[in-house]
N, C-alpha and C positions, 0 to 999 in steps of 0.2 A: 411558622411553616406557611408557605404560600401555596395556593391552589391554582392549578392550571387545567382547564378542560377544554376539549376540542371535538369537533364533529368529524367523523371519519366516513369515507365513501367506499363501499364495497362494490367491486364489479366483478361479475362472473367471467371466467375466461371462456371464450368460445371453444368448443370441442373438448373441453377438460372439465368433466363433471366434478363439482365441489371444489374447485379451485378458484380463489378470490384474489384479486389485486386490491390493495387498500391504499387510498391516498388520504391525506388530510389538507384540505383546501387552505387553511391558515399557515400551514408549514409545507410548502411546495417541495422541500427536500425529502420528504417522506413518501416513499414509494415502496411497498413491500407486498408480500403475498403469503398465502397459506393453502395447504392441501384440503382445508375444511374451513368452515366459517369460524369455528373455535380456534384453529391454529392461525387463521388470518388475523383474528382479533388479538391474540397473543403477541403475534409479530408486530402489529400496529402499536400495541402498548409498549413493547420493547423499543421500537423505533422512536416513539414519542419520549420516552424516558432519555434516550441517548441525545435526541435533539435538544430537548429542554436543558439538560445538564450541560451540554456543549455550548449552547448560546449563554447560558449563565456564567460558565467558565470563561468565555471570551468577552464578557460584559456587552453582550448583544441583547437587544430587546426581545421580549416574547410578545408576539402579536396577539390581539383578540381573536376569539373564535370567528370563523368564516364559514358560512353555509354555502354550498355550491349553487350557482344560479341555475344550472340545468343538471339532470342526470341522464346518462345514456340508458337505453333500453335494458332492463334487468338489473340496473344498479340500484342500490339502496344505501341509506345513511344509518349510522348510529349516532344519535345526537351526542352533543358534548358531554351530557351527564353520564354517558356510558364510558367516556374516557376521561377519567380524573387522575391526575398525577400530582402527588404531594411532594414539594422540594423543601427541604430544610435551607433557609437562607439566613444570612446574618442580619438582615434589616427586618 
């Protein structure tokens, strides 16, 4: 089993209390959101699983984790150890 771990960036939506947009710098195709921090984290994990499986199915590479170079005001990260996805692979 292979371990993939990524840093996620949570950005609160202006004028929307408790709504967060989540991106993963290493996987720019991941942009999701949630109506709470917990829901945003769940949605990010779901998106991460989908993207990792899709890339593996298409024989595409999985990039290494990438930390954001800057964060906008109010944004915060959950480090890569918060987002760990195990994938069964044949190798």
